[in-house]
MARMIBA-985323 format. One line per field, with one value per residue (C-alpha): x, y, z; residue in one letter. Coordinates in Angstrom, 1 decimal, padded with zeros to 4 digits. Layout:
# residues N
c1 = X / ...
c2 = Y / ...
c3 = Z / ...
rest = A / ...
***
This chain:
# residues 338
c1 = 079.8 / 083.4 / 085.8 / 089.1 / 090.6 / 089.7 / 091.2 / 094.6 / 095.1 / 095.5 / 097.4 / 099.7 / 103.2 / 102.2 / 101.9 / 099.3 / 097.2 / 097.6 / 096.3 / 093.5 / 092.6 / 092.6 / 090.7 / 088.0 / 087.4 / 087.3 / 084.6 / 082.7 / 083.0 / 081.4 / 078.5 / 078.0 / 074.9 / 073.3 / 074.3 / 076.6 / 077.1 / 079.8 / 078.0 / 080.7 / 084.3 / 085.3 / 088.6 / 090.1 / 093.6 / 094.6 / 094.0 / 093.9 / 090.6 / 088.3 / 084.6 / 083.3 / 079.3 / 077.6 / 074.1 / 073.1 / 070.0 / 068.4 / 064.7 / 062.2 / 060.6 / 061.9 / 064.7 / 066.3 / 067.2 / 070.7 / 073.6 / 071.6 / 069.8 / 073.5 / 075.4 / 079.0 / 081.6 / 085.7 / 087.2 / 090.7 / 090.2 / 091.4 / 087.6 / 085.2 / 081.4 / 080.4 / 076.6 / 073.6 / 070.8 / 068.0 / 066.8 / 063.0 / 062.7 / 065.6 / 066.3 / 069.7 / 070.0 / 070.5 / 069.9 / 073.0 / 075.6 / 079.2 / 081.6 / 084.5 / 087.2 / 087.7 / 087.5 / 084.1 / 080.9 / 077.7 / 074.5 / 071.4 / 069.0 / 066.2 / 066.7 / 066.4 / 063.0 / 061.0 / 062.6 / 064.6 / 067.6 / 070.2 / 073.6 / 076.2 / 078.7 / 082.7 / 085.6 / 089.3 / 092.7 / 094.5 / 098.2 / 100.1 / 102.1 / 098.4 / 097.0 / 099.9 / 099.0 / 095.2 / 095.8 / 098.6 / 099.3 / 101.9 / 102.7 / 105.1 / 108.4 / 109.2 / 106.5 / 106.1 / 106.2 / 104.9 / 105.3 / 103.1 / 102.4 / 104.0 / 102.1 / 102.2 / 100.1 / 098.5 / 097.6 / 095.8 / 093.9 / 093.0 / 094.6 / 093.6 / 090.1 / 088.7 / 089.8 / 088.4 / 085.3 / 085.1 / 086.2 / 083.7 / 080.2 / 081.4 / 084.7 / 085.4 / 088.7 / 088.2 / 090.8 / 093.4 / 096.4 / 099.4 / 102.2 / 103.6 / 106.4 / 106.1 / 109.9 / 109.8 / 113.8 / 114.1 / 110.8 / 112.7 / 115.9 / 114.2 / 112.5 / 114.8 / 116.9 / 120.8 / 121.6 / 119.9 / 121.2 / 124.8 / 124.4 / 123.1 / 126.1 / 128.5 / 126.8 / 127.2 / 130.7 / 131.6 / 129.9 / 132.5 / 135.4 / 134.9 / 134.1 / 137.7 / 139.5 / 140.6 / 141.4 / 142.1 / 138.8 / 136.7 / 138.1 / 137.5 / 134.1 / 133.0 / 134.0 / 132.1 / 129.1 / 129.1 / 128.9 / 126.1 / 124.2 / 124.5 / 122.9 / 119.6 / 118.6 / 117.1 / 118.4 / 118.6 / 115.8 / 113.6 / 114.1 / 113.8 / 110.5 / 109.3 / 109.8 / 108.4 / 105.2 / 105.1 / 105.1 / 102.8 / 099.3 / 097.7 / 099.4 / 100.4 / 096.7 / 095.9 / 098.5 / 097.7 / 094.7 / 093.7 / 091.6 / 088.6 / 089.6 / 091.5 / 090.6 / 093.7 / 094.4 / 097.1 / 099.8 / 102.9 / 106.8 / 109.6 / 111.7 / 115.2 / 116.3 / 119.7 / 118.1 / 117.0 / 115.5 / 112.7 / 113.1 / 109.6 / 106.4 / 104.4 / 101.0 / 098.7 / 095.6 / 092.9 / 090.6 / 088.1 / 088.1 / 085.4 / 084.7 / 082.9 / 085.9 / 088.8 / 091.3 / 091.6 / 093.8 / 094.4 / 096.7 / 097.8 / 098.6 / 101.4 / 100.5 / 104.2 / 104.5 / 102.0 / 103.6 / 107.0 / 105.3 / 103.5 / 106.2 / 108.7 / 106.5 / 106.2 / 109.6 / 110.6 / 108.0 / 110.3 / 113.3 / 112.6 / 111.1 / 114.3 / 116.3 / 118.2 / 116.6 / 119.0 / 119.6 / 118.4 / 121.3 / 120.9 / 121.5 / 123.9 / 122.8 / 125.3 / 126.6 / 123.5 / 120.6 / 118.3
c2 = 124.4 / 124.4 / 126.4 / 127.6 / 127.9 / 124.3 / 123.3 / 125.5 / 123.4 / 120.2 / 121.4 / 124.2 / 124.0 / 121.7 / 123.4 / 121.2 / 121.6 / 125.4 / 125.1 / 123.1 / 125.3 / 128.6 / 126.9 / 125.3 / 128.7 / 130.2 / 127.7 / 128.4 / 132.4 / 132.2 / 129.7 / 131.8 / 133.5 / 130.0 / 128.6 / 125.8 / 122.9 / 120.1 / 116.7 / 114.5 / 114.6 / 111.5 / 110.8 / 108.1 / 107.2 / 105.1 / 107.6 / 110.6 / 111.9 / 113.9 / 114.4 / 117.5 / 117.6 / 120.8 / 121.2 / 124.6 / 126.5 / 128.5 / 129.1 / 130.1 / 133.2 / 136.6 / 135.2 / 134.0 / 137.4 / 137.2 / 138.2 / 139.2 / 135.8 / 134.0 / 131.3 / 131.7 / 129.1 / 129.9 / 127.7 / 128.2 / 126.5 / 123.0 / 121.6 / 121.0 / 120.9 / 117.4 / 118.0 / 119.8 / 117.8 / 119.0 / 117.4 / 118.1 / 116.2 / 114.0 / 115.4 / 116.4 / 120.2 / 120.3 / 124.4 / 125.5 / 127.8 / 128.8 / 131.3 / 129.7 / 131.8 / 129.3 / 132.1 / 130.9 / 128.8 / 131.1 / 129.5 / 131.4 / 130.7 / 131.8 / 128.6 / 126.9 / 124.6 / 126.0 / 124.0 / 125.3 / 122.6 / 121.2 / 118.9 / 120.4 / 118.3 / 119.0 / 117.0 / 117.5 / 116.2 / 115.6 / 115.0 / 112.0 / 114.7 / 115.8 / 112.1 / 111.4 / 114.1 / 112.4 / 108.6 / 106.7 / 103.1 / 100.5 / 097.2 / 094.5 / 094.5 / 091.0 / 088.1 / 085.9 / 082.8 / 079.0 / 075.8 / 076.7 / 080.5 / 083.6 / 086.7 / 090.2 / 092.5 / 095.6 / 099.0 / 102.1 / 104.7 / 108.2 / 111.1 / 114.3 / 112.8 / 115.6 / 118.2 / 116.1 / 116.4 / 119.9 / 120.1 / 117.9 / 116.1 / 113.0 / 111.8 / 108.7 / 107.5 / 105.0 / 102.2 / 102.9 / 101.2 / 099.2 / 097.5 / 094.5 / 092.5 / 089.0 / 087.5 / 084.1 / 084.1 / 081.1 / 079.2 / 079.0 / 078.0 / 075.0 / 074.2 / 074.5 / 071.3 / 071.5 / 070.5 / 073.7 / 076.1 / 074.8 / 075.9 / 079.5 / 080.0 / 078.9 / 081.0 / 084.2 / 083.1 / 082.7 / 086.3 / 087.7 / 086.4 / 087.8 / 090.8 / 090.4 / 089.5 / 086.4 / 084.2 / 080.9 / 080.8 / 081.5 / 078.8 / 076.4 / 077.8 / 077.5 / 073.6 / 073.4 / 075.4 / 073.0 / 070.0 / 071.2 / 072.4 / 069.0 / 067.6 / 069.6 / 071.8 / 074.6 / 077.9 / 080.9 / 082.7 / 079.5 / 079.6 / 083.1 / 083.3 / 080.0 / 081.1 / 084.6 / 082.8 / 081.4 / 084.8 / 086.6 / 088.3 / 085.4 / 082.6 / 084.0 / 084.9 / 081.4 / 081.7 / 085.0 / 086.1 / 088.7 / 088.4 / 090.2 / 093.6 / 094.2 / 093.0 / 091.9 / 094.4 / 094.2 / 091.4 / 091.4 / 090.7 / 093.0 / 092.4 / 092.8 / 091.8 / 091.1 / 088.2 / 084.8 / 083.9 / 086.0 / 087.7 / 089.5 / 089.5 / 093.3 / 092.3 / 095.3 / 095.3 / 097.9 / 099.1 / 102.1 / 104.5 / 106.9 / 108.6 / 105.2 / 103.1 / 105.0 / 102.2 / 099.1 / 096.2 / 093.2 / 090.4 / 089.2 / 085.6 / 083.5 / 080.0 / 079.6 / 075.7 / 075.0 / 077.7 / 075.7 / 072.5 / 073.6 / 075.5 / 072.4 / 070.4 / 072.4 / 072.9 / 069.1 / 068.9 / 071.2 / 069.8 / 066.3 / 067.9 / 069.3 / 066.4 / 064.7 / 061.4 / 058.3 / 057.0 / 052.9 / 050.8 / 048.6 / 045.3 / 043.7 / 040.4 / 037.7 / 035.9 / 033.6 / 035.2 / 036.3
c3 = 107.7 / 106.6 / 108.6 / 106.9 / 110.6 / 111.4 / 108.1 / 108.6 / 112.0 / 110.3 / 107.7 / 108.7 / 107.4 / 104.0 / 101.0 / 099.4 / 102.4 / 102.7 / 098.6 / 099.6 / 102.7 / 100.3 / 097.6 / 099.9 / 101.7 / 098.3 / 097.2 / 100.7 / 100.4 / 096.9 / 098.1 / 101.8 / 100.6 / 100.2 / 103.8 / 102.6 / 104.5 / 103.6 / 103.8 / 102.2 / 101.6 / 099.7 / 098.6 / 096.7 / 098.0 / 094.9 / 092.2 / 094.4 / 093.0 / 095.7 / 095.9 / 098.0 / 098.2 / 099.5 / 100.7 / 099.2 / 100.0 / 097.4 / 098.1 / 095.5 / 095.4 / 096.6 / 098.8 / 095.1 / 094.2 / 096.2 / 094.1 / 091.0 / 090.9 / 090.0 / 091.6 / 090.9 / 091.7 / 091.1 / 088.3 / 089.5 / 092.7 / 091.6 / 091.8 / 089.1 / 089.0 / 088.7 / 089.4 / 090.9 / 092.4 / 093.4 / 096.9 / 096.7 / 093.5 / 093.1 / 089.7 / 088.6 / 087.1 / 083.1 / 082.8 / 083.5 / 081.8 / 082.4 / 080.9 / 078.8 / 079.8 / 082.7 / 085.4 / 086.9 / 086.3 / 086.6 / 087.4 / 086.8 / 089.4 / 087.8 / 085.8 / 088.8 / 089.7 / 092.3 / 095.1 / 098.3 / 098.7 / 096.3 / 096.5 / 094.8 / 093.8 / 092.7 / 092.0 / 092.3 / 093.0 / 095.9 / 096.4 / 097.7 / 100.5 / 101.6 / 101.9 / 104.2 / 106.3 / 106.4 / 106.4 / 108.2 / 106.4 / 107.3 / 106.8 / 108.1 / 105.8 / 107.4 / 108.1 / 111.1 / 110.2 / 111.1 / 109.3 / 106.3 / 106.2 / 106.3 / 107.6 / 107.1 / 109.5 / 108.1 / 109.6 / 108.3 / 110.4 / 109.8 / 111.6 / 113.7 / 113.9 / 116.3 / 114.0 / 110.7 / 112.3 / 112.8 / 109.1 / 107.7 / 108.7 / 106.9 / 105.7 / 103.7 / 102.1 / 099.7 / 098.2 / 100.8 / 099.2 / 100.7 / 098.8 / 100.6 / 099.0 / 099.6 / 099.7 / 097.3 / 096.8 / 099.5 / 097.8 / 094.5 / 096.2 / 097.5 / 094.3 / 091.9 / 091.1 / 092.1 / 088.4 / 087.7 / 090.5 / 089.7 / 086.3 / 087.3 / 089.7 / 086.7 / 084.3 / 087.0 / 087.6 / 083.8 / 083.2 / 086.3 / 084.7 / 081.1 / 082.7 / 084.8 / 081.6 / 083.5 / 080.5 / 082.2 / 084.5 / 081.6 / 079.9 / 082.5 / 083.4 / 080.0 / 079.7 / 083.2 / 081.4 / 078.4 / 080.4 / 082.5 / 079.3 / 078.1 / 081.3 / 080.8 / 077.5 / 079.0 / 078.2 / 080.8 / 078.5 / 078.5 / 082.5 / 083.2 / 081.2 / 083.0 / 086.5 / 085.8 / 085.1 / 088.7 / 089.9 / 087.4 / 089.5 / 087.6 / 089.3 / 092.6 / 093.3 / 094.2 / 097.4 / 099.1 / 100.8 / 103.6 / 107.0 / 105.3 / 106.6 / 103.4 / 099.9 / 097.6 / 094.4 / 091.7 / 092.0 / 090.2 / 090.3 / 091.7 / 088.6 / 088.4 / 085.1 / 086.0 / 088.2 / 086.8 / 090.2 / 091.3 / 094.7 / 095.7 / 094.4 / 095.3 / 096.7 / 097.0 / 099.5 / 099.9 / 102.3 / 103.0 / 106.6 / 107.7 / 110.9 / 111.6 / 111.1 / 111.6 / 112.2 / 110.4 / 111.4 / 109.3 / 107.8 / 104.6 / 104.3 / 101.9 / 101.7 / 101.5 / 102.0 / 098.9 / 096.7 / 097.1 / 096.3 / 093.4 / 091.8 / 092.6 / 090.4 / 087.9 / 087.4 / 087.8 / 084.9 / 082.9 / 083.8 / 082.5 / 079.3 / 078.6 / 080.0 / 076.6 / 075.9 / 075.9 / 072.6 / 072.9 / 071.8 / 068.7 / 069.5 / 066.9 / 064.7 / 065.0 / 061.9 / 060.6 / 062.1 / 059.5
rest = M / L / N / E / I / D / V / G / K / T / L / S / G / I / N / E / G / A / T / L / T / R / N / L / G / E / L / A / G / A / L / R / P / F / K / P / T / V / K / D / F / R / I / N / Y / L / D / K / N / S / E / I / K / Y / L / I / E / A / P / S / G / L / R / R / S / V / R / G / H / K / L / E / I / P / A / R / T / G / F / R / I / Y / E / I / L / D / L / D / T / G / N / V / L / K / K / Y / H / Y / Y / A / N / G / A / K / W / V / F / D / L / K / D / F / P / N / S / D / R / F / L / L / T / L / K / G / R / I / S / Q / N / L / L / D / Q / I / V / D / V / R / C / A / A / N / P / S / R / D / E / K / T / D / V / Y / W / L / H / S / T / L / K / D / I / P / I / L / R / K / W / W / D / E / L / N / V / E / N / I / N / L / N / I / R / V / G / V / Q / R / C / F / S / T / A / I / P / N / I / I / M / E / R / L / A / V / R / S / A / L / M / S / A / I / A / Q / G / D / R / N / K / E / S / R / L / K / A / K / F / R / Y / L / E / R / T / V / K / V / T / P / L / E / L / F / E / F / L / S / S / L / V / S / G / K / Y / F / F / D / Y / V / S / T / D / G / R / F / S / L / G / T / I / E / P / V / E / K / Y / T / K / I / I / P / E / K / V / Q / V / A / V / Q / T / D / L / N / F / F / R / P / V / K / D / G / K / L / F / F / K / R / D / K / Y / I / S / D / I / T / N / S / I / N / K / L / V / E / K / K / R / P / K / K / K / K / K / V / K / K / K / K / K / G / E / M
***
C-alpha cells in the first residue's frame, strides 16, 4: 500500500516531488476504505506521462455500503481516471458518472457488478525535474576510437531502489531517452575537395572583410572568389543543402547502431545556420528500466570510416557534375579543303 512517509523520504526538498506526494496521498486517502494497493507505477520518460494502477476491494453485498455506496476520486490531484477493470470477469466498467464541476469523480458502487476486486487505472503527468530524481542517465561527450569506428558509452539507472520498492510493488520507466551528439565536422573536412574548402575559406574571409569595412582586402578576396567560382559552379546554398542531406536522419541512420541494450530513436543534425559544413548529428537512444533491470549500460557505434568513404564519393559526384565543361576546339579547315 502507498505510504506517504516513504514517498517523502525519496523526494524531500523537491517541489515537484512534494506535490506528487500530496497528490498520491490524497488519492490513497480517498481509496482507503477499499484497501488500495499500488500494483504498478509506469512512467514514459520521453513524453512524461505516468500511469498508476490500484488494486481495490469492493466486496458485493452488505459490505459495499461503505461511504454511502460511493467511490469518490479527487480530480485535483493531477491524475485522471482512465479505466476500471473488473478482475473477476476481465470486463471494463462502463456504468459510471462524475460531477462536471471538476472537483471529483463519483462512482456509484450500486452500478458495479457483483465482483470483489477491481483494477483502477489513473493517468497523469511527471515533470523532468522529478524524473531526474528517479532516473540517472549519462552518455559520453567524446567517443573512444579505433581505425573505423567511434564508440560512445551509455548509462542509465534507477536511483534509491530500496526506497522505491517500499513505494511501489512494481515500477517501470519506459523510453528513457539519451541524446548523443556525434561529431562529423572532421569527416566533412576529409571528404570535401580542397578546391571547395578553399572557396569556403575565401568566402568566410570576404564576409569578414566586408563587415570590417576593409575595402582593399575586400577587393582582393572578391577577385579570388570569382576565380574559384569559375572553377566549380556550386553555390554556397547548393552546397549547404547537399551537405545537410548527408546528416539527415534518413541518411545517417545506416551509420549508427547500438549493442542491443538501447534502441535508436530520432536522428537529426545539430543545425548552426551560420555554418555550411555540419558539425554534429544528434542521435537519440532509448531503453526501459524496472526493478528487475534497474541498470543498463550500453554503447552507440558510429561507422566513421564507412561514412567518410560514402560522403566523399557523393561530394565528388556533385563537384564533377558542377565543374564547367571544356569547350571543344574547332579545327580550322585549310584552304582548298571541302
